[in-house]
ChimeraX commands (.cxc) that place a marker at each C-alpha (Angstrom):
marker #1 position 0.00,0.00,0.00 radius 0.5
marker #1 position 1.49,3.34,-1.07 radius 0.5
marker #1 position 1.64,6.39,1.16 radius 0.5
marker #1 position -0.13,9.60,0.06 radius 0.5
marker #1 position 3.29,11.04,-0.81 radius 0.5
marker #1 position 4.10,8.10,-3.06 radius 0.5
marker #1 position 0.71,8.40,-4.73 radius 0.5
marker #1 position 1.34,12.09,-5.39 radius 0.5
marker #1 position 4.69,11.21,-6.97 radius 0.5
marker #1 position 2.96,8.65,-9.18 radius 0.5
marker #1 position 0.46,11.27,-10.37 radius 0.5
marker #1 position 3.29,13.73,-11.08 radius 0.5
marker #1 position 5.22,11.10,-13.03 radius 0.5
marker #1 position 2.12,10.21,-15.02 radius 0.5
marker #1 position 1.45,13.87,-15.84 radius 0.5
marker #1 position 5.02,14.62,-16.88 radius 0.5
marker #1 position 5.23,11.44,-18.92 radius 0.5
marker #1 position 2.02,12.37,-20.73 radius 0.5
marker #1 position 3.26,15.92,-21.43 radius 0.5
marker #1 position 6.93,15.28,-22.21 radius 0.5
marker #1 position 7.42,11.57,-22.82 radius 0.5
marker #1 position 10.65,11.46,-20.83 radius 0.5
marker #1 position 11.12,12.79,-17.32 radius 0.5
marker #1 position 14.19,14.06,-15.51 radius 0.5
marker #1 position 14.71,14.50,-11.79 radius 0.5
marker #1 position 14.73,18.29,-11.97 radius 0.5
marker #1 position 11.28,18.35,-13.64 radius 0.5
marker #1 position 9.91,15.93,-11.07 radius 0.5
marker #1 position 11.31,17.90,-8.13 radius 0.5
marker #1 position 9.83,21.13,-9.57 radius 0.5
marker #1 position 6.43,19.47,-10.09 radius 0.5
marker #1 position 6.43,18.16,-6.52 radius 0.5
marker #1 position 7.90,21.32,-4.99 radius 0.5
marker #1 position 10.73,19.44,-3.29 radius 0.5
marker #1 position 14.52,19.49,-3.47 radius 0.5
marker #1 position 16.44,17.41,-5.99 radius 0.5
marker #1 position 17.92,15.12,-3.28 radius 0.5
marker #1 position 14.42,14.50,-1.86 radius 0.5
marker #1 position 13.03,13.63,-5.30 radius 0.5
marker #1 position 16.06,11.46,-6.05 radius 0.5
marker #1 position 15.58,9.48,-2.86 radius 0.5
marker #1 position 11.91,8.83,-3.63 radius 0.5
marker #1 position 12.72,7.87,-7.23 radius 0.5
marker #1 position 15.15,5.19,-6.06 radius 0.5
marker #1 position 12.50,3.82,-3.69 radius 0.5
marker #1 position 9.85,3.75,-6.42 radius 0.5
marker #1 position 12.26,2.04,-8.80 radius 0.5
marker #1 position 12.59,-0.73,-6.25 radius 0.5
marker #1 position 8.79,-1.04,-6.13 radius 0.5
marker #1 position 8.53,-1.33,-9.91 radius 0.5
marker #1 position 6.66,1.94,-10.45 radius 0.5
marker #1 position 9.38,3.42,-12.64 radius 0.5
marker #1 position 12.76,2.68,-14.19 radius 0.5
marker #1 position 15.70,4.68,-12.88 radius 0.5
marker #1 position 19.24,4.74,-14.21 radius 0.5
marker #1 position 21.78,7.32,-13.15 radius 0.5
marker #1 position 22.12,10.23,-15.60 radius 0.5
marker #1 position 19.23,8.93,-17.74 radius 0.5
marker #1 position 15.60,10.10,-17.99 radius 0.5
marker #1 position 13.05,8.40,-15.77 radius 0.5
marker #1 position 10.50,6.07,-17.36 radius 0.5
marker #1 position 7.22,5.26,-15.67 radius 0.5
marker #1 position 6.43,1.54,-16.01 radius 0.5
marker #1 position 3.09,0.04,-17.15 radius 0.5
marker #1 position 2.52,-0.93,-13.51 radius 0.5
marker #1 position 3.17,2.67,-12.45 radius 0.5
marker #1 position 0.90,4.08,-15.17 radius 0.5
marker #1 position -1.98,1.85,-14.14 radius 0.5
marker #1 position -1.59,2.74,-10.47 radius 0.5
marker #1 position -1.44,6.45,-11.30 radius 0.5
marker #1 position -4.55,6.13,-13.48 radius 0.5
marker #1 position -6.47,4.56,-10.61 radius 0.5
marker #1 position -5.49,7.43,-8.29 radius 0.5
marker #1 position -6.64,9.90,-10.95 radius 0.5
marker #1 position -9.90,7.91,-11.22 radius 0.5
marker #1 position -10.55,8.41,-7.49 radius 0.5
marker #1 position -9.75,12.11,-7.76 radius 0.5
marker #1 position -12.06,12.75,-10.71 radius 0.5
marker #1 position -14.90,10.65,-9.33 radius 0.5
marker #1 position -14.67,12.64,-6.10 radius 0.5
marker #1 position -14.79,15.94,-7.97 radius 0.5
marker #1 position -17.86,14.77,-9.88 radius 0.5
marker #1 position -19.57,13.59,-6.70 radius 0.5
marker #1 position -18.89,16.91,-4.97 radius 0.5
marker #1 position -20.43,18.84,-7.87 radius 0.5
marker #1 position -23.33,16.55,-8.80 radius 0.5
marker #1 position -24.41,15.30,-5.37 radius 0.5
marker #1 position -23.20,17.94,-2.92 radius 0.5
marker #1 position -23.62,21.16,-4.87 radius 0.5
marker #1 position -20.01,22.32,-4.92 radius 0.5
marker #1 position -18.90,24.58,-7.77 radius 0.5
marker #1 position -16.32,23.28,-10.26 radius 0.5
marker #1 position -13.62,25.67,-9.03 radius 0.5
marker #1 position -13.90,24.53,-5.39 radius 0.5
marker #1 position -13.49,20.76,-5.61 radius 0.5
marker #1 position -9.83,20.14,-6.40 radius 0.5
marker #1 position -8.37,20.55,-2.92 radius 0.5
marker #1 position -11.02,18.34,-1.35 radius 0.5
marker #1 position -10.48,15.65,-3.99 radius 0.5
marker #1 position -6.73,15.81,-3.33 radius 0.5
marker #1 position -7.47,14.59,0.19 radius 0.5
marker #1 position -10.17,12.04,-0.62 radius 0.5
marker #1 position -8.19,10.35,-3.42 radius 0.5
marker #1 position -5.91,8.72,-0.83 radius 0.5
marker #1 position -8.77,6.70,0.71 radius 0.5
marker #1 position -7.85,3.07,0.02 radius 0.5
marker #1 position -11.32,1.47,-0.03 radius 0.5
marker #1 position -12.25,0.42,-3.57 radius 0.5
marker #1 position -15.84,-0.20,-2.44 radius 0.5
marker #1 position -16.12,3.46,-1.42 radius 0.5
marker #1 position -15.30,4.70,-4.93 radius 0.5
marker #1 position -17.29,1.93,-6.63 radius 0.5
marker #1 position -20.35,3.09,-4.71 radius 0.5
marker #1 position -19.61,6.71,-5.61 radius 0.5
marker #1 position -19.37,5.68,-9.27 radius 0.5
marker #1 position -22.70,3.84,-9.05 radius 0.5
marker #1 position -24.51,6.75,-7.39 radius 0.5
marker #1 position -23.26,9.05,-10.15 radius 0.5
marker #1 position -24.47,6.70,-12.90 radius 0.5
marker #1 position -20.96,5.74,-14.05 radius 0.5
marker #1 position -19.83,9.07,-15.51 radius 0.5
marker #1 position -17.21,9.19,-18.25 radius 0.5
marker #1 position -15.93,12.69,-17.44 radius 0.5
marker #1 position -15.34,14.87,-14.39 radius 0.5
marker #1 position -16.80,18.40,-13.88 radius 0.5
marker #1 position -13.99,19.89,-16.01 radius 0.5
marker #1 position -14.52,17.48,-18.91 radius 0.5
marker #1 position -11.48,15.32,-18.14 radius 0.5
marker #1 position -12.00,11.59,-18.79 radius 0.5
marker #1 position -12.45,9.34,-15.74 radius 0.5
marker #1 position -10.35,6.15,-16.02 radius 0.5
marker #1 position -12.26,2.89,-15.58 radius 0.5
marker #1 position -11.55,0.29,-12.87 radius 0.5
marker #1 position -8.69,-1.11,-14.95 radius 0.5
marker #1 position -7.06,2.29,-15.37 radius 0.5
marker #1 position -8.11,2.65,-19.01 radius 0.5
marker #1 position -9.19,6.05,-20.30 radius 0.5
marker #1 position -11.65,6.76,-23.09 radius 0.5
marker #1 position -10.44,9.97,-24.67 radius 0.5
marker #1 position -12.75,12.13,-26.76 radius 0.5
marker #1 position -11.41,13.45,-30.10 radius 0.5
marker #1 position -11.52,17.11,-29.07 radius 0.5
marker #1 position -9.84,20.17,-30.58 radius 0.5
marker #1 position -8.67,23.38,-28.96 radius 0.5
marker #1 position -10.97,26.32,-29.66 radius 0.5
marker #1 position -7.91,28.13,-31.00 radius 0.5
marker #1 position -7.80,25.72,-33.96 radius 0.5
marker #1 position -11.26,26.79,-35.09 radius 0.5
marker #1 position -11.89,29.44,-37.74 radius 0.5
marker #1 position -14.39,32.23,-38.16 radius 0.5
marker #1 position -17.88,30.95,-38.90 radius 0.5
marker #1 position -17.50,27.68,-37.03 radius 0.5
marker #1 position -19.56,26.73,-33.98 radius 0.5
marker #1 position -18.10,24.51,-31.28 radius 0.5
marker #1 position -19.37,23.04,-28.01 radius 0.5
marker #1 position -17.12,23.30,-24.96 radius 0.5
marker #1 position -16.43,19.75,-23.73 radius 0.5
marker #1 position -13.29,20.06,-21.60 radius 0.5
marker #1 position -10.24,22.02,-20.48 radius 0.5
marker #1 position -6.55,21.33,-20.98 radius 0.5
marker #1 position -6.09,22.31,-17.33 radius 0.5
marker #1 position -8.49,23.24,-14.57 radius 0.5
marker #1 position -6.51,25.86,-12.66 radius 0.5
marker #1 position -8.42,28.24,-10.44 radius 0.5
marker #1 position -7.65,31.30,-12.57 radius 0.5
marker #1 position -9.13,29.76,-15.71 radius 0.5
marker #1 position -12.22,28.47,-13.91 radius 0.5
marker #1 position -12.88,31.88,-12.34 radius 0.5
marker #1 position -12.43,33.53,-15.73 radius 0.5
marker #1 position -14.98,31.20,-17.32 radius 0.5
marker #1 position -17.38,31.71,-14.41 radius 0.5
marker #1 position -17.18,35.48,-14.90 radius 0.5
marker #1 position -18.03,35.04,-18.60 radius 0.5
marker #1 position -20.81,32.47,-17.86 radius 0.5
marker #1 position -19.03,29.87,-20.01 radius 0.5
marker #1 position -19.55,26.28,-18.84 radius 0.5
marker #1 position -19.26,22.78,-20.28 radius 0.5
marker #1 position -21.89,22.46,-22.98 radius 0.5
marker #1 position -21.76,26.13,-23.99 radius 0.5
marker #1 position -21.90,26.51,-27.78 radius 0.5
marker #1 position -19.41,29.14,-28.96 radius 0.5
marker #1 position -19.67,30.59,-32.47 radius 0.5
marker #1 position -16.54,32.29,-33.77 radius 0.5
marker #1 position -17.44,35.64,-35.31 radius 0.5
marker #1 position -13.90,36.74,-36.14 radius 0.5
marker #1 position -10.29,35.76,-35.50 radius 0.5
marker #1 position -7.52,38.34,-35.28 radius 0.5
marker #1 position -4.54,37.25,-37.45 radius 0.5
marker #1 position -2.03,39.29,-35.44 radius 0.5
marker #1 position -2.51,37.71,-32.01 radius 0.5
marker #1 position -5.00,34.87,-32.67 radius 0.5
marker #1 position -7.55,36.36,-30.30 radius 0.5
marker #1 position -11.12,35.61,-31.31 radius 0.5
marker #1 position -14.55,37.13,-30.96 radius 0.5
marker #1 position -17.22,34.63,-30.02 radius 0.5
marker #1 position -20.95,34.74,-29.43 radius 0.5
marker #1 position -22.89,32.33,-27.20 radius 0.5
marker #1 position -26.17,32.09,-25.29 radius 0.5
marker #1 position -27.85,33.79,-28.27 radius 0.5
marker #1 position -26.40,37.27,-27.87 radius 0.5
marker #1 position -23.47,37.34,-25.40 radius 0.5
marker #1 position -20.26,38.42,-27.09 radius 0.5
marker #1 position -16.72,38.10,-25.74 radius 0.5
marker #1 position -13.17,38.41,-26.99 radius 0.5
marker #1 position -11.01,35.44,-25.97 radius 0.5
marker #1 position -7.21,35.60,-26.03 radius 0.5
marker #1 position -5.13,32.89,-27.64 radius 0.5
marker #1 position -4.01,31.80,-24.16 radius 0.5
marker #1 position -7.62,31.16,-23.16 radius 0.5
marker #1 position -8.82,29.62,-26.43 radius 0.5
marker #1 position -5.92,27.13,-26.43 radius 0.5
marker #1 position -7.13,25.80,-23.06 radius 0.5
marker #1 position -10.71,25.22,-24.19 radius 0.5
marker #1 position -11.37,21.78,-25.70 radius 0.5
marker #1 position -14.32,21.70,-28.05 radius 0.5
marker #1 position -16.39,19.50,-30.30 radius 0.5
marker #1 position -17.00,21.23,-33.62 radius 0.5
marker #1 position -20.62,21.24,-34.81 radius 0.5
marker link #1:1,2 radius 0.2
marker link #1:2,3 radius 0.2
marker link #1:3,4 radius 0.2
marker link #1:4,5 radius 0.2
marker link #1:5,6 radius 0.2
marker link #1:6,7 radius 0.2
marker link #1:7,8 radius 0.2
marker link #1:8,9 radius 0.2
marker link #1:9,10 radius 0.2
marker link #1:10,11 radius 0.2
marker link #1:11,12 radius 0.2
marker link #1:12,13 radius 0.2
marker link #1:13,14 radius 0.2
marker link #1:14,15 radius 0.2
marker link #1:15,16 radius 0.2
marker link #1:16,17 radius 0.2
marker link #1:17,18 radius 0.2
marker link #1:18,19 radius 0.2
marker link #1:19,20 radius 0.2
marker link #1:20,21 radius 0.2
marker link #1:21,22 radius 0.2
marker link #1:22,23 radius 0.2
marker link #1:23,24 radius 0.2
marker link #1:24,25 radius 0.2
marker link #1:25,26 radius 0.2
marker link #1:26,27 radius 0.2
marker link #1:27,28 radius 0.2
marker link #1:28,29 radius 0.2
marker link #1:29,30 radius 0.2
marker link #1:30,31 radius 0.2
marker link #1:31,32 radius 0.2
marker link #1:32,33 radius 0.2
marker link #1:33,34 radius 0.2
marker link #1:34,35 radius 0.2
marker link #1:35,36 radius 0.2
marker link #1:36,37 radius 0.2
marker link #1:37,38 radius 0.2
marker link #1:38,39 radius 0.2
marker link #1:39,40 radius 0.2
marker link #1:40,41 radius 0.2
marker link #1:41,42 radius 0.2
marker link #1:42,43 radius 0.2
marker link #1:43,44 radius 0.2
marker link #1:44,45 radius 0.2
marker link #1:45,46 radius 0.2
marker link #1:46,47 radius 0.2
marker link #1:47,48 radius 0.2
marker link #1:48,49 radius 0.2
marker link #1:49,50 radius 0.2
marker link #1:50,51 radius 0.2
marker link #1:51,52 radius 0.2
marker link #1:52,53 radius 0.2
marker link #1:53,54 radius 0.2
marker link #1:54,55 radius 0.2
marker link #1:55,56 radius 0.2
marker link #1:56,57 radius 0.2
marker link #1:57,58 radius 0.2
marker link #1:58,59 radius 0.2
marker link #1:59,60 radius 0.2
marker link #1:60,61 radius 0.2
marker link #1:61,62 radius 0.2
marker link #1:62,63 radius 0.2
marker link #1:63,64 radius 0.2
marker link #1:64,65 radius 0.2
marker link #1:65,66 radius 0.2
marker link #1:66,67 radius 0.2
marker link #1:67,68 radius 0.2
marker link #1:68,69 radius 0.2
marker link #1:69,70 radius 0.2
marker link #1:70,71 radius 0.2
marker link #1:71,72 radius 0.2
marker link #1:72,73 radius 0.2
marker link #1:73,74 radius 0.2
marker link #1:74,75 radius 0.2
marker link #1:75,76 radius 0.2
marker link #1:76,77 radius 0.2
marker link #1:77,78 radius 0.2
marker link #1:78,79 radius 0.2
marker link #1:79,80 radius 0.2
marker link #1:80,81 radius 0.2
marker link #1:81,82 radius 0.2
marker link #1:82,83 radius 0.2
marker link #1:83,84 radius 0.2
marker link #1:84,85 radius 0.2
marker link #1:85,86 radius 0.2
marker link #1:86,87 radius 0.2
marker link #1:87,88 radius 0.2
marker link #1:88,89 radius 0.2
marker link #1:89,90 radius 0.2
marker link #1:90,91 radius 0.2
marker link #1:91,92 radius 0.2
marker link #1:92,93 radius 0.2
marker link #1:93,94 radius 0.2
marker link #1:94,95 radius 0.2
marker link #1:95,96 radius 0.2
marker link #1:96,97 radius 0.2
marker link #1:97,98 radius 0.2
marker link #1:98,99 radius 0.2
marker link #1:99,100 radius 0.2
marker link #1:100,101 radius 0.2
marker link #1:101,102 radius 0.2
marker link #1:102,103 radius 0.2
marker link #1:103,104 radius 0.2
marker link #1:104,105 radius 0.2
marker link #1:105,106 radius 0.2
marker link #1:106,107 radius 0.2
marker link #1:107,108 radius 0.2
marker link #1:108,109 radius 0.2
marker link #1:109,110 radius 0.2
marker link #1:110,111 radius 0.2
marker link #1:111,112 radius 0.2
marker link #1:112,113 radius 0.2
marker link #1:113,114 radius 0.2
marker link #1:114,115 radius 0.2
marker link #1:115,116 radius 0.2
marker link #1:116,117 radius 0.2
marker link #1:117,118 radius 0.2
marker link #1:118,119 radius 0.2
marker link #1:119,120 radius 0.2
marker link #1:120,121 radius 0.2
marker link #1:121,122 radius 0.2
marker link #1:122,123 radius 0.2
marker link #1:123,124 radius 0.2
marker link #1:124,125 radius 0.2
marker link #1:125,126 radius 0.2
marker link #1:126,127 radius 0.2
marker link #1:127,128 radius 0.2
marker link #1:128,129 radius 0.2
marker link #1:129,130 radius 0.2
marker link #1:130,131 radius 0.2
marker link #1:131,132 radius 0.2
marker link #1:132,133 radius 0.2
marker link #1:133,134 radius 0.2
marker link #1:134,135 radius 0.2
marker link #1:135,136 radius 0.2
marker link #1:136,137 radius 0.2
marker link #1:137,138 radius 0.2
marker link #1:138,139 radius 0.2
marker link #1:139,140 radius 0.2
marker link #1:140,141 radius 0.2
marker link #1:141,142 radius 0.2
marker link #1:142,143 radius 0.2
marker link #1:143,144 radius 0.2
marker link #1:144,145 radius 0.2
marker link #1:145,146 radius 0.2
marker link #1:146,147 radius 0.2
marker link #1:147,148 radius 0.2
marker link #1:148,149 radius 0.2
marker link #1:149,150 radius 0.2
marker link #1:150,151 radius 0.2
marker link #1:151,152 radius 0.2
marker link #1:152,153 radius 0.2
marker link #1:153,154 radius 0.2
marker link #1:154,155 radius 0.2
marker link #1:155,156 radius 0.2
marker link #1:156,157 radius 0.2
marker link #1:157,158 radius 0.2
marker link #1:158,159 radius 0.2
marker link #1:159,160 radius 0.2
marker link #1:160,161 radius 0.2
marker link #1:161,162 radius 0.2
marker link #1:162,163 radius 0.2
marker link #1:163,164 radius 0.2
marker link #1:164,165 radius 0.2
marker link #1:165,166 radius 0.2
marker link #1:166,167 radius 0.2
marker link #1:167,168 radius 0.2
marker link #1:168,169 radius 0.2
marker link #1:169,170 radius 0.2
marker link #1:170,171 radius 0.2
marker link #1:171,172 radius 0.2
marker link #1:172,173 radius 0.2
marker link #1:173,174 radius 0.2
marker link #1:174,175 radius 0.2
marker link #1:175,176 radius 0.2
marker link #1:176,177 radius 0.2
marker link #1:177,178 radius 0.2
marker link #1:178,179 radius 0.2
marker link #1:179,180 radius 0.2
marker link #1:180,181 radius 0.2
marker link #1:181,182 radius 0.2
marker link #1:182,183 radius 0.2
marker link #1:183,184 radius 0.2
marker link #1:184,185 radius 0.2
marker link #1:185,186 radius 0.2
marker link #1:186,187 radius 0.2
marker link #1:187,188 radius 0.2
marker link #1:188,189 radius 0.2
marker link #1:189,190 radius 0.2
marker link #1:190,191 radius 0.2
marker link #1:191,192 radius 0.2
marker link #1:192,193 radius 0.2
marker link #1:193,194 radius 0.2
marker link #1:194,195 radius 0.2
marker link #1:195,196 radius 0.2
marker link #1:196,197 radius 0.2
marker link #1:197,198 radius 0.2
marker link #1:198,199 radius 0.2
marker link #1:199,200 radius 0.2
marker link #1:200,201 radius 0.2
marker link #1:201,202 radius 0.2
marker link #1:202,203 radius 0.2
marker link #1:203,204 radius 0.2
marker link #1:204,205 radius 0.2
marker link #1:205,206 radius 0.2
marker link #1:206,207 radius 0.2
marker link #1:207,208 radius 0.2
marker link #1:208,209 radius 0.2
marker link #1:209,210 radius 0.2
marker link #1:210,211 radius 0.2
marker link #1:211,212 radius 0.2
marker link #1:212,213 radius 0.2
marker link #1:213,214 radius 0.2
marker link #1:214,215 radius 0.2
marker link #1:215,216 radius 0.2
marker link #1:216,217 radius 0.2
marker link #1:217,218 radius 0.2
view
């Protein structure tokens, strides 16, 4: 049974592997907010447990065993976020910290029951896919809003990241999952775009924002 710290390392390794392919100790220590020697010590321990492969002076590689374990931790986190929103009335920007604590509960029955009560959801409140009980993820073929062109309509289905700043920005603009955004114009100079939604609400979205919005084109 892993400690919460080990589980957090597994999630960090999974994230970095997904983003970069290969992982070095400095990236891992930065992601975890710890010193290089601390990260190095944990890496050696996790290598011994079969979660990753470690060789001195070479990038780290998360193993299939490590990926599956990390996926199951992510499953618990995302199920918890969905439960907090759907069954307890929390807003989507207020659930992450609570889920960070609940994800370390070891009872599989607890999360199986949560899954059942929710009706076996495929995504969390931010549109991120929820891994199944085997750690497999069903990814939707989504595009970033930034890749769309003037005249297209697209439905917001997810976010590349669910940081508090982005969620508060979307709240202020009344943009939620399921919002249909129609691109009126796209500025060639900076890739900002004018969109209309909810019949008549118009906003200008920067490239930084539109790149973080994952959409399904109509």
